[in-house]
C-alpha positions in Angstrom: 86.4 75.9 49.1 88.4 78.9 47.7 86.1 81.9 45.9 87.4 82.3 41.7 86.8 81.5 38.3 86.3 77.6 39.0 84.1 77.4 41.7 81.8 74.8 41.4 83.9 73.3 39.0 85.2 69.4 40.2 88.7 68.6 38.5 90.4 65.8 38.6 94.0 65.4 37.4 95.9 61.8 37.5 99.4 62.1 38.1 98.5 64.5 40.9 100.6 63.6 43.6 104.2 64.2 41.5 106.4 66.0 43.3 106.1 69.0 40.2 103.8 69.6 38.1 101.3 67.4 39.0 101.2 69.0 42.5 101.7 72.3 40.9 98.6 71.8 38.7 95.8 71.0 42.2 97.3 74.0 44.2 96.7 76.1 41.2 93.3 74.7 40.2 92.5 75.1 43.8 93.0 78.4 44.2 90.8 78.8 41.2 88.4 77.9 43.5 88.2 74.3 41.8 87.1 70.9 44.2 90.4 69.1 43.2 90.1 65.1 43.2 94.2 64.5 43.6 93.6 60.9 41.0 97.6 59.0 41.8 99.0 55.7 42.6 100.9 56.9 45.4 98.9 57.1 47.8 101.1 58.6 49.9 102.2 61.9 47.9 98.5 62.0 46.5 97.7 62.8 50.6 100.0 64.6 51.3 98.6 67.2 47.9 95.3 66.9 48.8 95.8 67.8 52.7 97.5 70.5 51.6 95.2 71.8 49.8 92.7 71.3 52.6 95.1 73.2 54.8 94.7 76.2 52.6 91.6 76.7 52.2 90.6 74.7 49.1 88.6 71.1 48.7 89.6 68.3 47.5 89.6 64.5 48.0 92.3 62.1 46.4 91.7 58.7 44.4 94.5 55.5 45.0 94.5 53.4 41.6 96.8 52.3 39.2 96.3 54.3 35.7 96.8 51.0 33.7 94.8 49.4 35.7 91.4 50.3 33.2 88.9 48.2 35.3 90.3 49.3 38.4 90.0 53.0 36.7 86.2 52.1 35.7 85.0 51.4 38.9 87.3 54.4 40.8 86.2 56.4 38.8 82.5 54.9 38.5 82.2 55.5 42.4 84.0 59.1 41.5 80.5 60.1 39.2 78.4 59.5 41.7 79.3 62.2 43.3 81.4 64.8 42.3 80.6 64.8 38.4 83.7 65.9 36.8 83.9 69.0 35.3 87.6 69.4 34.5 89.9 66.5 33.6 94.1 66.8 33.5 95.9 64.3 31.8 98.6 64.6 33.3 100.2 60.9 34.6 102.9 59.9 32.2 106.3 58.0 31.8 109.4 59.5 29.7 111.2 55.9 30.9 115.5 55.7 30.4 116.9 56.8 27.5 117.5 53.9 24.8 119.0 53.6 21.7 115.7 52.5 19.2 116.7 48.7 18.3 116.7 48.5 22.5 113.6 49.5 23.2 111.8 45.6 23.5 108.2 45.1 23.1 107.4 45.2 26.6 109.2 48.9 26.8 107.3 50.1 23.8 104.0 48.8 25.2 104.1 49.6 28.7 105.0 53.3 27.3 101.6 53.8 25.7 99.6 52.1 28.3 100.6 54.5 30.8 100.8 57.1 28.3 98.5 56.9 25.8 95.7 53.9 26.4 94.7 55.0 30.1 94.0 58.9 29.4 92.3 56.9 26.6 89.7 55.3 28.9 89.9 57.7 31.8 88.7 60.5 29.3 86.1 58.1 28.1 85.0 57.2 31.8 84.5 61.4 32.6 82.8 63.0 28.9 79.5 61.8 30.3 78.5 64.5 32.8 81.0 67.5 30.7 78.2 66.6 27.6 75.3 66.3 30.1 76.5 70.3 31.4 77.1 71.6 27.7 80.7 72.6 29.1 84.3 70.8 30.1 87.5 71.0 28.9 90.2 68.2 29.0 93.8 69.5 29.3 96.4 66.3 27.8 100.5 67.0 29.3 102.5 66.3 25.8 106.4 67.2 25.0 107.9 69.1 23.4 109.6 66.7 21.7 107.1 66.1 19.9 107.8 69.3 17.8 111.8 68.2 16.8 111.9 64.9 17.9 114.6 63.3 20.2 117.5 60.8 20.0 116.5 57.8 22.8 113.7 58.9 23.2 112.1 57.7 20.3 109.0 54.8 22.0 108.7 58.6 24.7 107.9 60.8 21.7 105.3 58.0 19.5 103.8 58.1 22.5 103.1 61.7 23.8 102.7 62.6 19.8 99.7 60.4 19.8 98.8 62.3 22.5 98.1 65.3 20.1 96.4 63.6 17.6 94.2 62.7 19.9 93.9 65.8 21.6 92.5 67.6 17.8 90.5 64.0 17.2 88.8 64.7 20.5 88.4 68.3 20.0 86.6 67.7 17.2 84.8 65.6 17.7 83.5 67.4 22.1 82.6 70.6 19.7 79.2 70.3 19.7 79.1 70.1 23.7 81.3 73.3 24.5 83.9 71.0 25.5 87.2 73.1 24.7 90.2 69.9 24.8 93.8 70.9 23.9 97.5 69.6 25.1 100.0 71.3 26.9 103.7 70.8 25.6 106.5 71.0 28.3 109.5 71.2 27.3 112.8 70.5 30.5 111.8 72.0 33.4 113.9 74.1 36.1 113.2 72.2 39.4 115.1 69.9 41.2 114.1 66.8 39.7 115.5 68.1 36.4 118.9 68.8 38.3 119.1 66.0 39.7 118.8 64.1 36.5 120.9 65.9 34.0 123.1 67.8 36.1 123.4 71.3 36.2 125.5 72.1 33.5 123.6 70.6 31.1 120.3 72.5 32.3 122.7 76.1 32.3 123.4 75.2 29.0 120.0 74.7 27.7 118.6 77.5 29.8 121.2 80.0 28.1 120.2 78.3 24.2 116.2 78.8 25.0 115.9 82.4 22.8 114.6 83.7 26.2 117.3 82.8 28.3 116.0 80.6 30.8 113.5 76.8 31.0 109.8 76.8 32.6 109.2 75.6 36.1 105.8 73.6 36.9 104.2 76.8 38.6 104.8 78.2 34.3 103.0 75.1 33.2 100.7 75.2 35.6 99.5 79.2 34.4 98.8 76.9 31.5 96.9 74.5 32.5 95.0 77.3 34.5 94.0 78.9 32.1 93.1 76.5 29.5 90.4 75.2 31.9 88.7 78.5 33.2 86.0 79.9 31.3 88.4 82.2 29.8 89.3 80.0 27.1 86.2 78.6 26.0 86.9 80.2 22.1 90.5 77.9 22.0 89.9 74.2 21.3 92.6 71.6 19.7 95.3 73.3 20.0 99.0 72.0 21.1 101.2 75.3 23.4 104.3 75.1 24.1 105.9 76.4 26.9 109.6 76.6 26.1 111.4 79.6 26.7 111.5 79.5 22.7 113.3 76.6 22.4 111.2 75.6 19.6 111.8 78.9 17.6 114.7 78.0 16.6 114.2 73.7 17.3 116.7 73.1 20.4 
């Protein structure tokens, strides 16, 4: 295991096999010394991230699980708690779904969005909080979206799910403060990434970058730097906050 401020800490990242932020969070936490559990339903991707961490001198394992199957999640986390109780939880897993007019969002689409983005986060955190309370130390970082700050057309179901995450963050922060557990949300904007480029096109991405007061958009590493700080002992006085790495976009409401 690498030395660093998170040495002897166990960190679990849901959706840790993701090609952008998920894997970036895992690798950054590992570089700070944490033992990283990559929690993802995609076995191949989770294994790749975990192996890369180990090859770079870090400590890691991966768990394959569908976060919408709460019974399977509970079973997997119960086994994990016996060998590596969690100190740091990054609730990263989520979906953005299809862009849809409000009136086209069916009950099934809405329920699936909340199941992935909200319900799973609630029960995963509930299952893992015991060790943090026992140790009087813990970090929970919930990944939201800057859509919660100014809304977004054609994404009301997604925005609703991420707005609920901010409510959970504040409630958990107040409830868990007596145990020195810090709970914060990170609300990224549109990221500079190959995935984003393929989704929205170069012209749109360039336009959004120029519209941001800083003249650029963050990449996954920028977000992971913030996640890592919030996971560290240095963030001991920060809880119940939502921080958005967005190049200043929310200043001007774009």
